[in-house]
C-alpha positions in Angstrom: 23.4 23.5 -2.1 22.1 24.6 1.6 19.7 27.3 1.8 19.4 30.0 4.3 16.0 31.1 5.8 14.8 33.6 8.2 12.1 32.4 10.8 10.5 34.8 13.0 9.5 33.3 16.3 8.4 34.5 19.8 10.5 34.5 22.9 8.7 31.3 24.2 8.8 29.3 21.0 12.5 30.2 21.0 13.0 28.6 24.5 11.3 25.5 23.6 13.7 25.1 20.6 16.6 25.9 22.6 15.7 23.5 25.2 14.8 20.7 22.8 18.1 21.2 20.6 20.1 21.2 23.7 18.5 18.1 25.0 19.1 16.3 21.2 22.8 17.8 21.5 21.9 19.6 18.2 22.1 23.3 17.2 18.9 25.2 17.1 19.0 25.4 13.4 19.8 21.6 13.0 17.0 20.7 15.3 14.2 22.7 13.5 15.6 21.2 10.4 15.4 17.7 11.9 12.0 18.1 13.6 10.4 19.6 10.1 11.8 16.3 8.4 10.5 14.0 11.0 7.3 15.7 10.9 6.9 15.6 7.2 7.9 11.9 7.0 6.1 10.6 10.0 3.3 12.6 10.8 2.1 14.0 7.4 2.0 10.4 5.6 0.3 7.2 6.1 2.2 4.2 7.2 2.2 1.1 4.9 -0.1 -0.7 7.3 -2.4 2.2 7.4 -2.5 2.6 3.4 -3.3 -1.4 3.1 -6.2 -0.9 5.5 -7.7 1.7 3.4 -6.9 0.0 0.0 -8.9 -2.9 1.6 -11.8 -1.0 2.7 -14.1 -1.3 -0.4 -17.0 0.9 1.2 -14.4 3.6 1.6 -13.2 3.5 -1.8 -16.5 3.6 -3.3 -17.2 6.4 -1.2 -14.0 8.3 -2.3 -14.9 7.5 -5.9 -18.5 8.9 -5.3 -17.0 12.0 -3.9 -14.5 12.3 -6.8 -17.5 12.3 -9.4 -19.5 14.7 -7.2 -16.4 17.0 -7.2 -16.1 16.8 -11.2 -19.6 17.5 -11.7 -19.4 20.6 -9.4 -21.8 19.1 -6.6 -19.7 20.3 -3.6 -19.7 23.2 -0.9 -16.7 24.7 0.5 -17.2 24.9 4.5 -14.7 27.6 6.1 
């Protein structure tokens, strides 16, 4: 079932959404949904190729494993 959300944006951002939606022949609501889904699926995750490169890098994997052990031991500092 679709959900309704309220989004508060300033006039300039609204104008950007309106222009982009119009160029894509979409409603503003549909464009925001499309853009968010596109970001989540394309920008937030690594591609299969990138993941293969990561998994093939033994030095990186060892460094990540060491970092995980340090975190479990409480050997870390949060930098703000």
